[in-house]
NUMI-97442 format. One line per 10 residues: number of its first residue (from 1); for each residue y, x, z of C-alpha. Coordinates in steps of 0.25 Angstrom, whole numbers, plus 5000, padded with zeros to 4 digits. Layout:
NUM) Y X Z ~ ...
***
This chain:
1) 5043 4910 5125 ~ 5058 4907 5132 ~ 5064 4911 5120 ~ 5055 4902 5112 ~ 5059 4892 5120 ~ 5072 4894 5118 ~ 5072 4895 5104 ~ 5065 4882 5104 ~ 5076 4875 5113 ~ 5088 4880 5105
11) 5084 4878 5091 ~ 5087 4865 5083 ~ 5079 4856 5083 ~ 5074 4860 5097 ~ 5059 4862 5098 ~ 5060 4862 5114 ~ 5069 4859 5125 ~ 5070 4872 5135 ~ 5078 4871 5149 ~ 5079 4886 5154
21) 5085 4880 5167 ~ 5072 4872 5170 ~ 5063 4881 5161 ~ 5057 4869 5155 ~ 5053 4869 5139 ~ 5052 4855 5134 ~ 5049 4847 5120 ~ 5063 4843 5114 ~ 5069 4829 5113 ~ 5065 4829 5098
31) 5052 4832 5096 ~ 5049 4829 5081 ~ 5056 4844 5077 ~ 5046 4850 5087 ~ 5034 4843 5080 ~ 5040 4848 5068 ~ 5041 4862 5071 ~ 5027 4862 5077 ~ 5020 4857 5066 ~ 5027 4864 5056
41) 5023 4877 5064 ~ 5009 4875 5067 ~ 5003 4885 5058 ~ 5007 4900 5063 ~ 5006 4904 5047 ~ 5020 4909 5043 ~ 5027 4897 5033 ~ 5031 4908 5022 ~ 5038 4904 5009 ~ 5036 4912 4997
51) 5044 4913 4984 ~ 5039 4915 4970 ~ 5046 4926 4962 ~ 5046 4922 4948 ~ 5050 4930 4936 ~ 5062 4923 4930 ~ 5060 4927 4915 ~ 5046 4922 4915 ~ 5045 4912 4927 ~ 5032 4918 4932
61) 5029 4921 4946 ~ 5029 4935 4951 ~ 5025 4934 4966 ~ 5029 4929 4980 ~ 5038 4935 4990 ~ 5040 4930 5004 ~ 5052 4921 5009 ~ 5056 4933 5019 ~ 5058 4942 5007 ~ 5066 4931 4999
71) 5074 4929 5012 ~ 5077 4945 5013 ~ 5079 4948 4997 ~ 5079 4936 4990 ~ 5093 4937 4982 ~ 5095 4937 4968 ~ 5096 4951 4962 ~ 5085 4957 4973 ~ 5075 4967 4968 ~ 5060 4965 4974
81) 5045 4969 4971 ~ 5034 4959 4969 ~ 5021 4962 4965 ~ 5026 4977 4963 ~ 5037 4973 4952 ~ 5051 4974 4954 ~ 5060 4960 4952 ~ 5074 4955 4954 ~ 5077 4942 4960 ~ 5084 4933 4951
91) 5084 4919 4959 ~ 5079 4911 4970 ~ 5075 4896 4968 ~ 5068 4890 4978 ~ 5055 4898 4981 ~ 5056 4906 4967 ~ 5062 4919 4965 ~ 5065 4922 4951 ~ 5065 4937 4948 ~ 5065 4946 4935
101) 5057 4960 4934 ~ 5066 4971 4936 ~ 5063 4986 4932 ~ 5070 4993 4942 ~ 5063 4992 4956 ~ 5074 4999 4965 ~ 5078 4993 4977 ~ 5067 4982 4975 ~ 5061 4975 4987 ~ 5047 4974 4990
111) 5043 4960 4993 ~ 5033 4955 5002 ~ 5024 4944 5003 ~ 5017 4941 5016 ~ 5011 4952 5025 ~ 5001 4962 5023 ~ 4987 4963 5032 ~ 4989 4975 5041 ~ 4979 4986 5041 ~ 4977 4989 5056
121) 4980 5005 5063 ~ 4966 5005 5065 ~ 4961 5003 5050 ~ 4972 5012 5045 ~ 4968 5024 5056 ~ 4954 5023 5051 ~ 4958 5025 5037 ~ 4965 5038 5042 ~ 4954 5042 5049 ~ 4945 5041 5036
131) 4956 5050 5029 ~ 4955 5060 5041 ~ 4940 5059 5039 ~ 4940 5062 5024 ~ 4949 5076 5028 ~ 4938 5080 5037 ~ 4927 5078 5026 ~ 4936 5084 5017 ~ 4939 5098 5025 ~ 4923 5098 5027
141) 4921 5100 5012 ~ 4917 5085 5009 ~ 4920 5080 4994 ~ 4926 5066 4993 ~ 4913 5060 4990 ~ 4906 5067 5001 ~ 4918 5060 5011 ~ 4917 5047 5005 ~ 4902 5046 5007 ~ 4905 5052 5021
151) 4914 5042 5024 ~ 4906 5029 5017 ~ 4895 5032 5028 ~ 4905 5029 5039 ~ 4913 5017 5033 ~ 4907 5005 5025 ~ 4913 5010 5012 ~ 4907 5018 5000 ~ 4907 5031 4995 ~ 4914 5028 4982
161) 4925 5018 4988 ~ 4927 5029 5000 ~ 4929 5039 4989 ~ 4940 5032 4982 ~ 4946 5029 4997 ~ 4949 5042 5001 ~ 4952 5049 4988 ~ 4966 5051 4990 ~ 4963 5056 5005 ~ 4954 5066 4999
171) 4962 5070 4988 ~ 4975 5073 4999 ~ 4965 5081 5007 ~ 4962 5088 4994 ~ 4977 5091 4993 ~ 4977 5097 5007 ~ 4987 5088 5011 ~ 4986 5080 5024 ~ 4980 5067 5024 ~ 4985 5056 5033
181) 4975 5050 5042 ~ 4974 5043 5056 ~ 4978 5054 5063 ~ 4990 5060 5052 ~ 5002 5053 5048 ~ 5007 5061 5033 ~ 5021 5059 5029 ~ 5025 5064 5015 ~ 5035 5063 5005 ~ 5034 5057 4992
191) 5047 5055 4983 ~ 5057 5046 4991 ~ 5044 5041 5000 ~ 5039 5045 5013 ~ 5024 5042 5016 ~ 5019 5042 5029 ~ 5003 5041 5028 ~ 4999 5034 5041 ~ 4985 5027 5044 ~ 4992 5017 5055
201) 4991 5004 5048 ~ 4999 4992 5042 ~ 5008 4989 5055 ~ 5009 5003 5061 ~ 5013 5008 5048 ~ 5023 4997 5046 ~ 5028 5000 5060 ~ 5030 5015 5058 ~ 5036 5011 5044 ~ 5046 5002 5049
211) 5051 5013 5061 ~ 5051 5024 5053 ~ 5059 5018 5042 ~ 5069 5010 5051 ~ 5072 5024 5058 ~ 5073 5031 5045 ~ 5082 5022 5039 ~ 5092 5022 5050 ~ 5092 5037 5053 ~ 5094 5041 5038
221) 5101 5030 5035 ~ 5092 5028 5021 ~ 5085 5015 5017 ~ 5070 5018 5020 ~ 5059 5010 5013 ~ 5047 5008 5018 ~ 5032 5003 5015 ~ 5019 5004 5023 ~ 5004 5001 5023 ~ 4993 5005 5032
231) 4992 5020 5029 ~ 5006 5023 5026 ~ 5022 5022 5026 ~ 5029 5024 5015 ~ 5046 5026 5016 ~ 5056 5027 5006 ~ 5070 5033 5009 ~ 5079 5039 4998 ~ 5081 5053 5004 ~ 5084 5056 5019
241) 5071 5054 5024 ~ 5060 5063 5022 ~ 5045 5064 5028 ~ 5049 5072 5040 ~ 5060 5062 5044 ~ 5048 5052 5044 ~ 5040 5062 5053 ~ 5050 5063 5062 ~ 5053 5048 5064 ~ 5039 5045 5066
251) 5040 5056 5079 ~ 5052 5049 5082 ~ 5045 5035 5083 ~ 5034 5042 5093 ~ 5047 5044 5103 ~ 5054 5031 5102 ~ 5052 5017 5106 ~ 5048 5010 5093 ~ 5049 4995 5096 ~ 5064 4993 5094
261) 5064 5001 5083 ~ 5051 4993 5077 ~ 5059 4980 5079 ~ 5072 4984 5072 ~ 5064 4990 5060 ~ 5056 4978 5058 ~ 5067 4968 5057 ~ 5072 4975 5045 ~ 5059 4971 5037 ~ 5056 4960 5029
271) 5042 4958 5034 ~ 5050 4954 5049 ~ 5060 4946 5041 ~ 5048 4938 5037 ~ 5043 4937 5052 ~ 5056 4932 5055 ~ 5056 4919 5046 ~ 5041 4916 5050 ~ 5045 4916 5064 ~ 5058 4908 5061
281) 5049 4898 5054 ~ 5040 4897 5066 ~ 5051 4895 5075 ~ 5057 4885 5065 ~ 5069 4892 5065 ~ 5069 4891 5049 ~ 5061 4881 5040 ~ 5049 4885 5032 ~ 5057 4882 5019 ~ 5068 4889 5022
291) 5077 4897 5010 ~ 5078 4910 5013 ~ 5084 4912 4999 ~ 5096 4909 5005 ~ 5096 4915 5018 ~ 5092 4930 5021 ~ 5082 4935 5032 ~ 5093 4944 5037 ~ 5101 4931 5040 ~ 5089 4926 5046
301) 5086 4937 5055 ~ 5099 4938 5060 ~ 5099 4924 5064 ~ 5087 4925 5072 ~ 5091 4938 5079 ~ 5090 4937 5095 ~ 5080 4924 5093 ~ 5066 4922 5098 ~ 5063 4920 5082 ~ 5068 4936 5080
311) 5060 4940 5092 ~ 5047 4933 5087 ~ 5049 4939 5074 ~ 5050 4953 5079 ~ 5039 4951 5088 ~ 5030 4947 5077 ~ 5035 4957 5067 ~ 5031 4968 5077 ~ 5017 4962 5081 ~ 5014 4959 5067
321) 5021 4968 5057 ~ 5021 4980 5066 ~ 5013 4987 5076 ~ 5021 4994 5086 ~ 5010 4997 5097 ~ 5001 5005 5087 ~ 5014 5012 5080 ~ 5018 5017 5094 ~ 5003 5023 5095 ~ 5004 5030 5083
331) 5018 5034 5086 ~ 5012 5041 5099 ~ 5000 5047 5092 ~ 5010 5054 5083 ~ 5018 5059 5094 ~ 5005 5064 5101 ~ 5002 5071 5087 ~ 4989 5062 5088 ~ 4994 5057 5075 ~ 5000 5068 5066
341) 5011 5067 5056 ~ 5012 5076 5045 ~ 5022 5077 5033 ~ 5013 5080 5019 ~ 5019 5088 5008 ~ 5013 5087 4995 ~ 5014 5099 4984 ~ 5020 5091 4973 ~ 5027 5082 4980 ~ 5018 5070 4977
351) 5013 5059 4986 ~ 4999 5063 4992 ~ 4987 5055 4988 ~ 4988 5047 5001 ~ 5002 5043 5000 ~ 4999 5041 4985 ~ 4991 5031 4986 ~ 5000 5024 4998 ~ 5012 5024 4989 ~ 5004 5018 4978
361) 5000 5006 4987 ~ 5012 5005 4994 ~ 5020 5004 4980 ~ 5011 4990 4977 ~ 5019 4983 4987 ~ 5033 4988 4987 ~ 5044 4994 4979 ~ 5044 5007 4988 ~ 5041 5016 4975 ~ 5046 5016 4965
371) 5040 5013 4951 ~ 5040 5027 4944 ~ 5036 5034 4958 ~ 5026 5023 4959 ~ 5021 5026 4946 ~ 5018 5041 4951 ~ 5010 5037 4963 ~ 5001 5027 4953 ~ 4999 5039 4944 ~ 4997 5049 4955
381) 4987 5039 4962 ~ 4979 5037 4950 ~ 4979 5051 4947 ~ 4973 5055 4960 ~ 4962 5043 4960 ~ 4957 5047 4946 ~ 4956 5062 4950 ~ 4948 5057 4962 ~ 4938 5049 4954 ~ 4924 5053 4953
391) 4918 5053 4939 ~ 4902 5056 4936 ~ 4903 5067 4925 ~ 4892 5067 4915 ~ 4889 5075 4902 ~ 4885 5067 4891 ~ 4880 5079 4884 ~ 4868 5083 4892 ~ 4869 5073 4903 ~ 4864 5083 4914
401) 4878 5084 4921 ~ 4883 5074 4929 ~ 4891 5073 4941 ~ 4902 5067 4948 ~ 4915 5073 4949 ~ 4929 5070 4953 ~ 4938 5068 4943 ~ 4948 5078 4949 ~ 4937 5090 4950 ~ 4933 5089 4934
411) 4938 5102 4928 ~ 4948 5104 4917 ~ 4935 5107 4907 ~ 4924 5097 4909 ~ 4912 5100 4904 ~ 4897 5098 4907 ~ 4891 5110 4915 ~ 4878 5109 4910 ~ 4880 5108 4895 ~ 4894 5111 4895
421) 4898 5098 4886 ~ 4911 5090 4888 ~ 4906 5077 4886 ~ 4906 5073 4901 ~ 4906 5058 4906 ~ 4915 5054 4917 ~ 4909 5041 4923 ~ 4910 5033 4935 ~ 4896 5032 4937 ~ 4889 5039 4950
431) 4883 5053 4946 ~ 4870 5048 4953 ~ 4869 5036 4943 ~ 4872 5044 4931 ~ 4860 5053 4934 ~ 4851 5042 4935 ~ 4856 5036 4922 ~ 4854 5051 4915 ~ 4840 5052 4920 ~ 4835 5039 4913
441) 4837 5049 4900 ~ 4843 5035 4893 ~ 4831 5028 4895 ~ 4831 5014 4902 ~ 4845 5014 4904 ~ 4852 5000 4911 ~ 4865 4996 4903 ~ 4874 5002 4913 ~ 4868 5015 4913 ~ 4869 5014 4896
451) 4884 5010 4900 ~ 4886 5022 4908 ~ 4880 5032 4898 ~ 4888 5026 4887 ~ 4902 5028 4897 ~ 4897 5042 4899 ~ 4897 5046 4884 ~ 4911 5038 4883 ~ 4916 5045 4893 ~ 4912 5059 4889
461) 4918 5059 4876 ~ 4932 5057 4883 ~ 4930 5067 4893 ~ 4923 5077 4881 ~ 4937 5074 4873 ~ 4947 5073 4884 ~ 4941 5083 4896 ~ 4945 5079 4910 ~ 4956 5069 4907 ~ 4946 5060 4901
471) 4939 5060 4916 ~ 4953 5057 4922 ~ 4954 5046 4912 ~ 4940 5040 4915 ~ 4942 5041 4931 ~ 4952 5029 4930 ~ 4947 5017 4934 ~ 4939 5009 4925 ~ 4945 5017 4913 ~ 4936 5016 4901
481) 4933 5027 4891 ~ 4940 5018 4880 ~ 4953 5018 4890 ~ 4951 5032 4894 ~ 4951 5037 4880 ~ 4964 5029 4876 ~ 4970 5036 4889 ~ 4966 5050 4884 ~ 4970 5050 4870 ~ 4984 5049 4875
491) 4984 5057 4888 ~ 4977 5071 4887 ~ 4981 5076 4902 ~ 4982 5069 4914 ~ 4997 5066 4916 ~ 5004 5056 4923 ~ 5004 5048 4909 ~ 4988 5049 4909 ~ 4986 5044 4923 ~ 4995 5033 4920
501) 4986 5029 4907 ~ 4973 5030 4916 ~ 4980 5021 4927 ~ 4984 5011 4915 ~ 4970 5011 4910 ~ 4965 5008 4925 ~ 4974 4996 4925 ~ 4970 4990 4911 ~ 4954 4993 4916 ~ 4958 4984 4929
511) 4963 4974 4919 ~ 4952 4973 4911 ~ 4943 4971 4923 ~ 4951 4960 4929 ~ 4956 4952 4918
***
């Protein structure tokens, strides 16, 4: 309180008259400035100026970025990412930034707009608990459908949705790999990345990411890129940093006082500088319309060092953007071995199924993962999803064989166990519904039922001609028999190119659905 009062006394124009000797605070002689300040700061919603990003050649809007980003990086020639695409700044005119597209994203900076709504530690931990339950049911010999059914009885989610939600978890258990949960953090290396799968929530993961990244960078002398979400932390360091280094750093953090390290690490981030701008505006130190194209945030932060403005920005950053108390509890649990740490290595050096989906999601909001490596992740993710889809297999020759099978469980040579025919349909209709349709023997069929039988015959022709790979194609989301036929004419084996073609067909189907 005293420091705020002193600031009000020492600033110009003065907002209060403070006498330290008499321990008095009085209204200043010029009250106009005080009233102006009061009415301008009535709202607690931060004043935030945004810049419109415009492609110079076409004069079309690309997106918006916050003023804090412009203050930090707003120089012609700067590479940055907006909406997943790399751009280069050409010029800044008023509240508009003119850019040109570039093909090489190397060194591009991820832009940020606003704040993410954090996922609480409790919620993320419960997701980890569900993954642990999946492991227990898997070890008991349950199939993925049986596990989904069991979990849907405990949570208000239908079995089909649950089956999709736990598919990567089930796949990782099938591969015999440790699965992260509420009591286990896994650390793995993939290319230049180290992925820590941690069900700790947004703020705890952000705090850990900053602490570990800061210490690793200082000790190794290597720049460490970090990104996190509620369920994982991803580090990128070219050389010199390994998974075991991260494990050692986490264990070391449980033995030191992390508060000062957290403050130092926080001050390096763009999010903190954004906080500093908001606080400085609230204190009236900078106006709402300050032009950040002519001043950098480094200069601004330096000018506020040692002031009540800096102290308040640090306090807000620690309270709103980080979670020191919960992080300390997690570190204590690790030191007591209540939460385990385990390094995971895959046979082929690929990302584990759970890390794969995390890398894919994080890549949507940052340039942390280069384009060609992101392509590998996307293809791997699509392949795993397709192979874990469940299709109803129906013989269109004898119509006596109906069975739901996971795509990955379909044998190389696919034929009807009743009559030996290879004219087998692959449908998204539940087996019980299909059996009811067949019991009608073609009599009194609804339009929907007629369409199901027609679809069965169309897909059976593809399976009869191309075999199992046709089922792979039809397992793509909303991929029609016509689109599947186009893919199968060009791809005879399930190569990377094949799965890329299926992904493209899925995108086209999605476009047609909404446009």
